[in-house]
C-alpha positions as CSV (number, residue, x, y, z in Angstrom):
1,M,21.5,-3.5,-41.0
2,E,25.0,-4.1,-39.5
3,S,26.3,-0.8,-40.9
4,F,23.4,1.0,-39.1
5,R,24.2,-0.8,-35.9
6,R,27.9,0.1,-36.1
7,K,26.9,3.8,-36.5
8,I,24.6,3.5,-33.5
9,D,27.4,1.9,-31.4
10,A,29.7,4.8,-32.3
11,I,27.1,7.3,-31.3
12,D,26.4,5.4,-28.1
13,D,30.1,5.6,-27.2
14,K,30.0,9.4,-27.6
15,I,26.8,9.6,-25.6
16,A,28.2,7.5,-22.7
17,D,31.4,9.7,-22.6
18,L,29.4,12.9,-22.6
19,F,26.9,11.6,-20.0
20,A,29.8,10.6,-17.7
21,K,31.1,14.1,-18.0
22,R,27.7,15.6,-17.3
23,L,27.4,13.4,-14.2
24,E,30.8,14.6,-12.9
25,L,29.6,18.2,-13.3
26,S,26.4,17.3,-11.4
27,R,28.5,15.9,-8.6
28,Q,30.5,19.2,-8.5
29,I,27.2,21.2,-8.4
30,G,26.0,19.0,-5.6
31,K,29.1,19.8,-3.6
32,E,28.5,23.5,-4.1
33,K,24.8,23.1,-3.0
34,Q,26.0,21.2,0.0
35,K,28.3,24.1,1.0
36,N,25.6,26.6,0.6
37,A,22.8,24.4,2.1
38,Q,20.8,24.7,-1.2
39,N,17.9,22.5,-2.2
40,I,19.0,20.0,-4.9
41,N,15.7,20.7,-6.8
42,D,16.0,23.6,-9.2
43,Y,12.9,23.3,-11.4
44,N,13.4,26.7,-13.1
45,R,16.8,25.5,-14.3
46,E,15.2,22.2,-15.6
47,K,12.5,24.2,-17.5
48,A,15.1,26.4,-19.1
49,I,17.2,23.5,-20.4
50,I,14.1,21.7,-21.9
51,A,12.8,25.0,-23.4
52,R,16.2,25.7,-25.0
53,L,16.5,22.1,-26.5
54,A,12.8,22.3,-27.7
55,K,13.8,25.4,-29.8
56,E,16.8,23.6,-31.3
57,F,15.0,20.3,-32.0
58,P,11.2,21.2,-32.2
59,E,10.2,17.9,-33.9
60,D,11.6,15.9,-31.0
61,K,10.7,18.1,-28.1
62,D,8.4,15.6,-26.5
63,I,11.0,12.8,-26.6
64,L,13.7,15.2,-25.3
65,N,11.4,16.2,-22.5
66,R,11.0,12.5,-21.4
67,L,14.7,11.9,-21.8
68,Y,15.8,14.9,-19.8
69,Q,13.3,14.2,-17.0
70,T,15.2,10.9,-16.5
71,I,18.6,12.6,-16.7
72,F,17.5,15.2,-14.1
73,S,16.4,12.4,-11.8
74,I,19.7,10.6,-12.1
75,S,21.7,13.8,-11.5
76,K,19.7,14.7,-8.5
77,S,20.1,11.2,-7.0
78,L,23.8,11.7,-7.2
79,Q,23.6,15.1,-5.6
80,R,21.2,13.6,-2.9
81,D,24.1,11.3,-1.8
82,L,26.2,14.4,-1.1
83,T,23.7,16.3,1.0
84,R,24.0,16.2,4.8
85,T,21.6,14.2,7.0
86,C,18.6,16.2,7.9
87,D,16.1,16.1,10.7
88,Y,13.7,13.9,8.8
89,E,16.4,11.3,8.2
90,D,17.1,11.4,11.9
91,F,13.4,10.8,12.6
92,L,13.5,7.7,10.3
93,L,16.6,6.3,11.9
94,Q,15.1,6.6,15.4
95,S,12.5,4.0,14.4
96,L,15.0,1.2,13.6
97,S,14.6,-1.8,15.8
98,N,17.2,-4.5,16.7
99,T,14.5,-7.1,17.0
100,D,12.4,-9.0,14.4
101,F,8.6,-8.9,14.2
102,T,8.2,-12.5,15.4
103,S,9.3,-11.4,18.9
104,A,5.8,-9.8,19.2
105,T,4.0,-13.0,20.0
106,K,1.8,-12.3,23.1
107,A,0.5,-8.8,22.1
108,K,-2.9,-7.4,22.6
109,V,-4.4,-7.1,19.1
110,G,-7.5,-5.4,17.8
111,V,-9.6,-6.8,15.0
112,Q,-13.0,-5.9,13.5
113,G,-16.1,-8.1,14.1
114,S,-16.1,-11.1,16.3
115,E,-14.5,-14.5,16.8
116,G,-14.4,-16.4,13.4
117,S,-14.0,-13.3,11.3
118,Y,-11.2,-13.2,8.6
119,G,-9.5,-10.5,10.7
120,Y,-9.5,-12.9,13.6
121,L,-8.1,-15.7,11.4
122,A,-5.3,-13.4,10.2
123,A,-4.4,-12.3,13.7
124,K,-4.1,-16.0,14.8
125,E,-1.8,-16.6,11.9
126,I,0.3,-13.4,12.4
127,F,0.8,-13.7,16.2
128,A,1.7,-16.9,18.0
129,N,-0.4,-16.2,21.1
130,P,-2.5,-13.0,20.7
131,S,-5.0,-11.5,23.1
132,I,-7.7,-10.4,20.8
133,N,-10.1,-7.5,21.3
134,Y,-13.0,-7.1,18.9
135,Y,-14.3,-3.8,17.6
136,E,-17.3,-2.7,15.6
137,S,-15.5,-0.7,12.9
138,F,-12.1,-0.2,11.3
139,E,-12.0,3.3,12.8
140,D,-12.5,1.9,16.3
141,I,-9.4,-0.3,15.7
142,F,-7.3,2.8,14.9
143,A,-8.7,4.6,17.9
144,S,-7.9,1.7,20.2
145,V,-4.3,1.6,19.0
146,N,-3.9,5.3,19.3
147,K,-5.2,5.2,22.9
148,G,-3.0,2.3,23.9
149,E,-5.9,-0.2,24.4
150,C,-4.2,-2.5,21.9
151,E,-0.6,-2.6,20.9
152,F,-1.5,-3.7,17.4
153,G,-4.4,-3.5,15.0
154,V,-5.1,-6.0,12.2
155,L,-7.1,-4.6,9.2
156,P,-7.8,-5.8,5.6
157,I,-6.5,-3.4,3.0
158,E,-7.0,-5.2,-0.4
159,N,-8.4,-8.4,-1.9
160,S,-7.1,-10.1,-5.0
161,I,-10.6,-10.3,-6.5
162,Y,-12.5,-7.3,-5.2
163,G,-9.7,-4.8,-4.9
164,E,-8.9,-2.2,-2.2
165,V,-10.7,-1.6,1.1
166,N,-11.0,2.2,0.5
167,E,-12.0,2.9,4.1
168,V,-8.7,1.6,5.5
169,Y,-6.7,3.6,2.9
170,D,-8.6,6.8,4.1
171,L,-8.1,5.9,7.8
172,L,-4.3,5.5,7.2
173,D,-4.3,9.0,5.8
174,K,-6.2,10.4,8.7
175,N,-4.5,8.7,11.6
176,N,-0.9,8.7,13.0
177,S,-0.5,4.9,13.3
178,Y,2.2,3.1,11.3
179,I,2.2,-0.2,9.4
180,V,4.7,-2.6,10.9
181,A,3.8,-5.8,9.1
182,D,1.5,-7.3,6.4
183,F,0.1,-10.8,5.8
184,K,-1.7,-12.4,2.9
185,L,-4.6,-14.7,4.0
186,E,-6.1,-17.2,1.6
187,I,-9.9,-16.7,1.7
188,N,-12.3,-19.6,1.2
189,H,-15.9,-18.6,1.4
190,Y,-18.7,-20.9,2.6
191,L,-22.4,-20.6,2.3
192,L,-23.7,-21.2,5.8
193,G,-27.3,-21.9,7.1
194,K,-29.2,-23.3,10.0
195,E,-29.2,-27.0,10.6
196,S,-32.7,-27.2,9.3
197,S,-32.0,-25.1,6.2
198,N,-32.1,-26.4,2.7
199,I,-30.0,-24.6,0.0
200,S,-32.9,-24.7,-2.5
201,E,-35.1,-22.7,0.0
202,I,-32.7,-19.8,0.7
203,K,-34.2,-16.4,0.0
204,E,-31.6,-14.0,1.5
205,V,-27.9,-14.1,2.0
206,L,-26.1,-11.9,4.5
207,S,-22.4,-11.0,4.7
208,H,-19.8,-8.2,4.5
209,Y,-19.9,-6.3,1.2
210,Q,-16.4,-7.5,0.3
211,A,-17.4,-11.1,0.8
212,L,-20.6,-10.6,-1.2
213,G,-18.5,-9.0,-4.0
214,Q,-16.1,-11.9,-4.0
215,C,-18.9,-14.3,-4.4
216,R,-21.0,-12.3,-6.9
217,D,-20.8,-15.0,-9.7
218,Y,-22.1,-17.7,-7.4
219,L,-24.9,-15.5,-6.0
220,S,-26.0,-14.3,-9.5
221,K,-27.0,-17.9,-10.3
222,I,-29.5,-18.1,-7.4
223,P,-32.9,-16.7,-8.7
224,N,-34.6,-13.9,-6.8
225,I,-32.1,-14.0,-4.0
226,K,-31.9,-10.9,-1.7
227,I,-28.4,-9.7,-0.8
228,T,-27.9,-7.9,2.5
229,S,-24.7,-6.3,3.7
230,S,-23.4,-6.8,7.2
231,Q,-20.6,-5.1,9.1
232,N,-18.6,-8.3,9.2
233,T,-18.7,-12.0,8.1
234,A,-18.5,-13.3,11.6
235,L,-21.2,-10.9,12.8
236,A,-23.4,-12.1,10.0
237,A,-22.9,-15.7,11.2
238,K,-23.6,-14.7,14.7
239,Y,-26.9,-13.0,13.6
240,L,-27.9,-16.1,11.6
241,A,-27.2,-18.4,14.6
242,L,-29.6,-16.3,16.7
243,S,-32.3,-16.1,14.0
244,E,-35.1,-18.6,13.6
245,R,-35.2,-18.2,9.8
246,D,-34.5,-21.3,7.7
247,D,-34.5,-19.3,4.5
248,L,-31.6,-17.0,5.6
249,A,-28.0,-17.9,4.9
250,C,-24.7,-16.1,5.3
251,I,-21.2,-16.1,3.7
252,G,-18.3,-16.7,6.1
253,S,-15.4,-18.9,7.0
254,K,-15.5,-22.6,8.0
255,E,-14.5,-21.5,11.5
256,C,-17.8,-19.5,11.7
257,A,-19.7,-22.7,11.0
258,D,-17.9,-24.4,13.9
259,L,-18.2,-21.5,16.3
260,Y,-21.8,-20.7,15.8
261,G,-23.3,-24.2,15.1
262,L,-24.1,-23.5,11.5
263,K,-24.4,-26.0,8.6
264,I,-22.2,-25.7,5.5
265,L,-24.6,-25.5,2.6
266,D,-21.8,-25.0,-0.1
267,E,-18.1,-24.4,0.0
268,N,-15.4,-22.5,-1.9
269,I,-18.1,-20.2,-3.5
270,Q,-15.7,-17.3,-4.3
271,N,-15.4,-16.0,-7.9
272,N,-11.8,-17.2,-8.1
273,Q,-10.2,-20.0,-6.2
274,A,-7.0,-17.9,-5.9
275,N,-8.6,-15.5,-3.5
276,Y,-6.4,-13.7,-1.0
277,T,-6.8,-10.7,1.3
278,R,-3.9,-8.6,2.4
279,F,-4.0,-7.6,6.0
280,I,-1.8,-4.8,7.5
281,V,-0.7,-4.7,11.1
282,I,-0.6,-1.1,12.6
283,K,1.1,0.2,15.7
284,K,0.9,3.7,17.4
285,D,4.7,4.3,17.3
286,M,6.7,3.7,14.2
287,E,9.0,0.7,14.5
288,V,11.1,-0.8,11.7
289,Y,12.0,-4.4,12.4
290,K,15.2,-5.9,11.2
291,D,13.6,-7.9,8.3
292,A,11.5,-5.0,7.0
293,R,11.5,-4.8,3.2
294,I,8.4,-2.8,2.1
295,I,7.8,0.9,2.4
296,S,4.5,2.7,2.0
297,I,4.0,6.4,1.6
298,I,1.2,8.8,0.7
299,I,2.2,11.7,-1.5
300,E,0.5,14.6,-3.3
301,V,2.4,16.0,-6.3
302,A,1.8,19.2,-8.1
303,N,-1.0,19.2,-10.6
304,K,1.1,19.8,-13.7
305,P,2.3,17.9,-16.7
306,G,5.2,15.5,-15.9
307,A,4.9,15.7,-12.1
308,L,4.0,12.0,-11.7
309,F,6.6,11.0,-14.3
310,D,9.2,13.0,-12.3
311,L,8.2,11.2,-9.1
312,I,8.4,7.8,-10.7
313,G,11.8,8.7,-12.2
314,K,13.2,9.3,-8.8
315,F,12.6,5.6,-7.9
316,A,13.9,4.4,-11.2
317,A,17.1,6.4,-10.9
318,L,17.8,4.6,-7.5
319,G,16.8,1.2,-8.8
320,L,13.9,1.0,-6.2
321,N,11.2,-1.4,-7.3
322,L,7.7,0.3,-7.2
323,I,5.2,-2.4,-6.3
324,R,2.0,-0.4,-6.3
325,I,0.7,3.0,-7.1
326,E,-2.9,3.8,-6.0
327,S,-4.7,7.1,-6.4
328,R,-7.3,8.3,-3.9
329,P,-9.4,11.5,-4.3
330,I,-8.7,14.2,-1.7
331,A,-11.8,14.9,0.4
332,G,-13.4,18.3,-0.4
333,S,-11.3,18.9,-3.6
334,K,-12.4,19.0,-7.2
335,F,-10.7,15.9,-8.6
336,D,-7.4,16.3,-6.9
337,F,-5.6,13.1,-5.9
338,R,-3.1,11.7,-3.5
339,F,-1.0,8.7,-4.4
340,Y,-0.3,5.7,-2.2
341,L,3.0,4.1,-3.1
342,N,4.4,0.7,-2.1
343,F,8.1,0.0,-2.9
344,E,10.8,-2.4,-1.9
345,G,13.4,-0.9,0.5
346,N,14.6,-0.3,4.0
347,I,15.4,3.0,5.7
348,K,18.8,1.5,6.8
349,D,19.8,2.2,3.2
350,N,21.3,5.7,2.9
351,K,19.9,6.4,-0.6
352,T,16.4,5.4,0.4
353,R,16.4,7.7,3.5
354,K,17.6,10.6,1.4
355,L,14.9,10.0,-1.2
356,L,12.2,9.9,1.5
357,S,13.7,13.1,3.0
358,E,13.6,14.8,-0.3
359,L,10.0,13.8,-0.9
360,H,9.1,14.9,2.6
361,N,10.6,18.4,2.0
362,S,9.7,19.1,-1.6
363,N,6.0,18.0,-2.0
364,E,2.7,19.6,-1.0
365,Y,1.8,16.6,1.1
366,F,3.8,13.6,2.3
367,S,3.1,10.9,4.8
368,F,5.3,8.0,5.7
369,L,3.1,5.0,6.5
370,G,5.7,2.5,7.5
371,N,8.6,0.3,6.6
372,Y,7.4,-3.2,7.3
373,V,7.8,-6.9,7.2
374,E,5.9,-9.5,5.2
375,V,4.8,-12.2,7.6
């Protein structure tokens, strides 16, 4: 075993020496591209290299392809550092703020539903003294922010049990608002009823579809129960408070019980006690606060082998930590997808800006959603 390892060590030394020489040549090529204002991407050249090596080493062509995709990404990251600042980088730099997010304490904030909703609870946690406007739908929140009715909007984007709020993902793609902060709210669901209600006599449960999904296990144990979806947990509680039915219950927060004079029939009924919903804070104009550390983008890559691998390789080459990759179908297409990416970074970093600029300039579709803080 030791003799094999010594041979591998000797080969590794030669590989490292040759790789260092290759990187130096890549830097020289990058300088030439800079002089001639050339794009650092040369996919025809990459294909030619891989095709030549595949002929020389046919049994290992797939492994060589993966290896050289990584080498190409590293080489281009070096060349990217040499390229001049472009208009898109200037656009990103203009959004940098000298303040931190906590300075936005008395803002006018839009949430969905009514007082007592989880969006309301999130807004109260995020902002010290918000003036809250209530809207019927998530789309209405985006519209209010874009029109200037509210400075910020607070929307749920994913739940640790039930997954993504797809409507919000799609609205982020359609609108020009930007994410400036996010917040994780612990969700404890309560079964609420009228003061005269008895849990054994409940025939129907009303709530938002996400809350119903998060409590599916509990609801499945109630025989012959009717499940009815509502626009919002707080609106369901409000409807129940105005109803005269003793056999109707809703799922909502403890605050809903207090606000609407409802009785808690059961508590902590979610499938998993570690139940969190991530809320995003949107703003019309892009602003990157001092303590921002997460970047979100939407990107559409070419529908060809290795395209997604090449995209991920760009982040790996720069040491940027990808937190999440989520695919969403493109409306009107036949199984084409756009990708939502979350990664750790700040546009103050030169390499991060240059990568974003490259992605903006070299892909079929690119949208920068924001560089934001975790509250």
